C-alpha positions in Angstrom: 27.6 84.6 41.1 27.2 88.8 42.2 24.7 91.3 42.1 27.1 93.7 40.6 26.8 91.9 37.1 22.7 91.3 37.1 21.2 92.6 34.4 17.8 92.6 33.9 16.3 93.5 30.8 12.7 94.4 29.7 12.3 93.8 25.6 8.8 95.2 25.3 7.1 95.4 22.1 7.4 99.4 22.5 9.7 100.1 24.9 13.4 98.5 26.1 14.1 98.8 29.5 17.3 97.8 32.0 18.3 97.8 34.9 22.1 96.2 35.8 23.6 95.5 38.9 26.5 98.4 38.5 24.0 101.4 38.7 23.6 101.7 35.2 19.5 102.1 34.1 17.7 103.5 31.4 15.2 103.1 28.2 14.5 103.3 25.0 11.6 102.6 22.3 12.0 99.6 20.8 11.9 100.6 17.2 15.2 99.9 15.2 15.5 101.2 11.9 18.9 100.8 9.7 21.2 104.3 9.0 22.8 104.7 6.3 24.3 108.7 7.6 23.4 111.4 6.1 25.5 115.0 5.1 25.1 117.6 6.4 25.1 118.7 10.1 27.2 116.6 12.3 28.3 115.8 15.3 26.5 116.9 18.9 23.6 117.4 16.1 23.1 114.6 14.2 21.8 111.6 14.9 24.0 109.1 17.1 23.7 105.6 15.5 24.6 101.8 17.2 27.2 100.1 15.6 27.1 95.9 16.0 30.1 93.5 14.9 29.5 92.2 12.1 29.3 96.1 10.8 25.9 97.1 10.0 24.3 100.1 11.8 20.9 101.4 13.3 19.3 103.4 14.5 17.4 103.2 17.8 14.8 104.7 19.5 13.1 108.1 19.1 15.8 109.0 17.0 14.3 106.9 14.5 11.2 107.5 15.7 10.2 109.4 11.9 13.1 107.6 10.2 11.6 104.1 8.7 11.2 102.8 11.7 7.8 100.8 10.7 5.0 99.3 12.7 5.1 95.5 13.3 3.5 93.1 14.4 3.0 91.7 17.8 3.0 88.1 16.8 6.4 85.2 18.2 8.3 86.8 15.7 9.2 89.7 16.7 11.7 87.5 19.8 13.7 85.9 17.4 14.2 88.6 14.9 17.2 90.8 14.0 15.2 93.9 15.4 15.1 92.2 19.1 18.1 91.4 18.9 19.9 95.1 18.5 17.7 96.0 21.0 19.2 93.9 23.6 22.8 94.7 22.5 22.3 97.9 23.0 20.5 97.0 26.3 24.1 95.2 27.2 26.1 98.1 26.1 24.9 100.9 27.8 25.3 98.3 31.2 28.9 98.2 30.7 28.8 94.3 32.4 31.0 92.0 29.6 30.1 89.2 31.6 26.3 89.6 33.2 23.7 87.5 34.9 20.6 88.3 32.5 17.6 88.2 33.7 14.4 88.9 31.0 11.0 87.2 30.2 8.4 86.7 27.4 5.3 87.2 27.5 2.2 84.6 28.2 1.3 83.8 25.0 4.9 82.9 23.5 6.3 81.8 26.9 6.0 77.9 27.3 6.8 77.2 23.0 10.0 80.3 22.2 11.9 79.9 25.8 14.3 77.9 25.4 15.0 78.7 22.0 14.6 82.3 23.3 17.3 82.3 25.9 19.4 79.7 22.9 19.1 83.2 20.8 20.6 85.1 23.6 23.2 83.5 24.4 24.5 83.3 20.6 23.7 87.2 20.4 25.3 88.4 23.3 28.7 86.0 22.4 28.8 86.6 18.6 29.0 90.8 20.5 31.7 90.0 22.6 30.3 89.0 26.0 30.3 86.3 28.4 26.9 85.7 29.3 27.8 83.5 32.6 23.9 82.7 33.1 20.4 83.6 31.5 16.9 83.2 33.2 13.5 83.8 31.1 10.7 84.4 33.0 6.8 84.8 32.0 6.2 88.7 31.6 3.7 88.7 34.9 5.3 87.8 37.0 8.5 90.7 37.3 5.8 93.3 39.0 5.0 90.6 41.7 8.5 91.2 42.4 8.4 94.8 42.0 9.6 96.9 45.5 7.2 100.2 44.6 3.9 99.1 44.5 1.6 101.4 45.7 -1.8 101.6 46.6 -4.4 104.0 45.7 -3.2 106.5 48.2 0.4 106.6 47.2 2.1 104.5 50.0 4.8 102.4 48.8 3.7 98.5 49.3 5.0 96.7 52.4 7.1 93.7 50.5 5.3 91.3 52.0 2.1 92.5 51.4 1.7 90.8 48.2 2.4 87.2 49.3 -1.1 87.0 51.5 -3.6 86.2 50.2 -5.6 86.4 46.0 -2.6 88.5 43.8 -3.8 89.2 40.5 -1.6 91.2 38.1 -2.0 93.2 34.5 0.4 93.5 33.0 -0.6 95.5 29.8 2.1 96.2 27.8 2.6 98.1 23.9 1.9 95.1 21.9 0.7 92.1 24.3 -1.3 92.1 26.8 -0.4 89.4 30.2 -2.9 87.7 33.3 -1.5 86.6 36.1 -1.9 85.5 39.9 0.0 84.6 42.6 -1.9 82.9 45.9 -0.2 83.1 49.3 3.5 83.8 48.0 2.6 80.5 45.7 2.4 81.4 41.8 -0.9 80.2 40.2 -1.1 78.6 37.6 -3.7 80.7 36.4 -2.7 83.0 33.2 -4.0 84.2 29.9 -2.1 86.5 27.2 -3.7 87.9 23.7 -1.6 89.8 21.1 -3.2 93.5 22.1 -1.9 96.1 24.2 -1.4 99.8 23.5 -1.0 99.9 20.1 -4.5 99.8 19.5 -4.5 102.3 21.0 -2.5 105.2 19.1 -3.6 103.0 15.9 -7.7 104.0 17.2 -6.3 107.7 18.2 -4.9 108.0 14.6 -8.0 107.6 13.2 -9.9 109.6 14.8 -7.6 112.5 14.7 -6.4 111.9 10.8 -10.9 112.5 10.3 -11.6 115.3 13.2 -14.4 116.3 11.8 -16.5 113.2 12.3 -14.6 112.8 15.5 -15.9 116.5 17.2 -19.6 115.4 16.6 -18.2 112.1 18.7 -16.8 114.5 21.5 -18.5 116.9 24.1 -18.3 120.4 23.4 -16.0 121.3 25.4 -12.8 118.5 24.5 -13.1 119.3 20.8 -10.4 119.5 18.9 -9.6 123.1 17.3 -10.8 124.3 13.8 -8.0 123.9 11.4 -7.0 120.3 13.2 -5.2 119.1 10.4 -2.5 116.2 11.2 0.8 116.6 9.0 2.2 114.2 7.0 5.1 113.4 9.2 2.7 111.8 12.0 2.6 108.8 12.5 1.0 106.6 14.9 4.4 106.8 16.8 3.5 110.2 17.8 1.0 109.7 19.6 2.8 107.7 22.0 4.8 110.6 22.9 1.6 112.4 22.5 -0.2 110.8 25.4 3.5 110.5 27.6 3.6 114.3 26.8 -0.1 114.7 28.2 -0.8 116.8 24.7 -0.7 117.9 21.4 1.6 120.3 20.6 -0.5 122.5 17.8 0.0 125.9 16.4 2.6 126.9 19.6 -0.6 125.9 21.9 -1.4 122.6 23.7 -3.9 120.3 23.7 -5.4 117.8 26.7 -4.4 114.7 25.2 -6.7 113.0 28.4 -9.8 114.6 27.1 -8.5 113.5 23.7 -8.0 110.4 24.1 -10.5 109.2 26.5 -12.8 107.8 23.8 -9.7 105.3 22.8 -8.4 104.7 25.9 -11.9 103.7 27.1 -13.1 101.8 24.0 -9.6 100.0 24.4 -10.4 98.9 28.4 -13.8 98.5 27.4 -13.3 95.7 25.2 -9.9 94.3 26.6 -10.7 94.4 30.5 -13.2 92.0 30.9 -12.5 89.0 28.2 -9.3 88.8 30.3 -10.6 88.9 33.8 -13.8 86.8 32.6 -10.7 84.3 31.1 -8.9 84.0 34.7 -11.5 84.3 37.5 -15.3 86.0 36.7 -15.1 88.1 39.1 -12.1 90.3 40.8 -14.1 90.8 43.6 -12.8 87.9 45.7 -9.1 89.2 45.8 -6.6 90.4 48.3 -5.1 93.1 45.2 -4.5 93.4 42.0 -1.1 95.0 40.5 -1.8 96.6 37.3 2.0 97.6 34.8 2.9 98.3 31.8 2.4 100.7 29.6 -1.3 100.5 29.2 -1.4 101.0 33.1 0.2 104.4 32.7 -2.5 104.6 29.7 -5.3 104.0 30.6 -4.9 105.3 34.7 -6.6 103.9 37.7 -9.3 105.2 37.1 -10.4 103.3 34.3 -9.2 100.0 35.3 -12.0 100.8 38.1 -14.7 100.2 36.5 -13.8 96.5 36.1 -11.6 96.0 38.4 -13.4 95.4 42.0 -10.6 94.8 44.2 -7.6 97.4 45.6 -5.8 98.3 42.7 -1.6 98.4 43.6 0.1 100.0 40.0 3.6 101.9 41.2 4.5 105.3 40.1 6.1 104.1 37.4 3.9 101.8 35.8 6.1 100.9 32.9 9.4 99.5 34.2 7.6 97.2 37.1 9.1 94.5 35.0 12.5 95.6 34.5 12.3 96.5 38.5 10.6 93.4 39.3 13.6 91.0 37.0 16.0 92.8 38.4 14.4 92.4 42.6 13.6 87.9 41.5 17.1 87.8 40.2 18.7 88.8 43.5 16.1 87.3 45.8 15.7 84.4 44.3 18.3 83.0 41.9 21.4 84.7 43.7 23.4 82.6 47.1 22.4 83.5 50.0 25.4 84.2 51.1 26.0 87.1 48.5 23.3 89.3 47.9 24.0 93.2 49.1 20.5 93.9 50.8 
């Protein structure tokens, strides 16, 4: 085993992220649509497709947001689907490692029942595509952020690596379609955990519904935050568009930029008010006695510290790019916990 062959992959419902030991890393939307090819402009203006060994061609990521990718359920079927197979193979190809040491994870809700089958599927899919995986490790998804080296305190200062090994440290990982709750106690993994199929996509659905009825929505907003007169969604706008707008921080409209922070706040606050008290109640009852709470995933970025602070009373630890905390954590876990001690490069 050598560090240069590690491939950490976060196969999220919203985004697929990867980090490899050879320095390759990246992320793309977890969207897949069959590609049949289209006549007209090609070359650098055409959409690149991904071709698998079985000869089938796919559009992946942002290239298919408006090209047939459908809103999927977030149940366990996703983790045995052709969709996740294609996302996994795309991440492997971009990593450019033929004999990978693969580390990935599953949501808490599905880990106990599905981890072995998922590992077998990953090995089968990789082998069929011409890879020779040396090792595959499946982790409970919530554990990843605890190993993230880029966690920061509320002043933006990176935490010392040993900081999260002391006391009770909670973890709230909110992804596109799942939420995972866990805990480490003095550096030891705890059995206190919870997960459910609710995530950022619920915010997208709520916001999309609100924007489709702008007059009614405006009645609920302060005057300064209301949508402009004449605002109406076009035919190409979907729930996936909400994700793009939230990440960009604005809605492009008639050459102007509408600040989405204020417009989306009702949907974000409603989501948090439903989810966070329930999750906290399931695992802790109260966060008053925790040494810290790690928040991660795309949901941490969309909600922001201010909304979390309404429900979390202990210090909040969050990376500047919380949506990548999981893949960074997977990588560091493999490097520090699985690799033989003599081969770690740092």
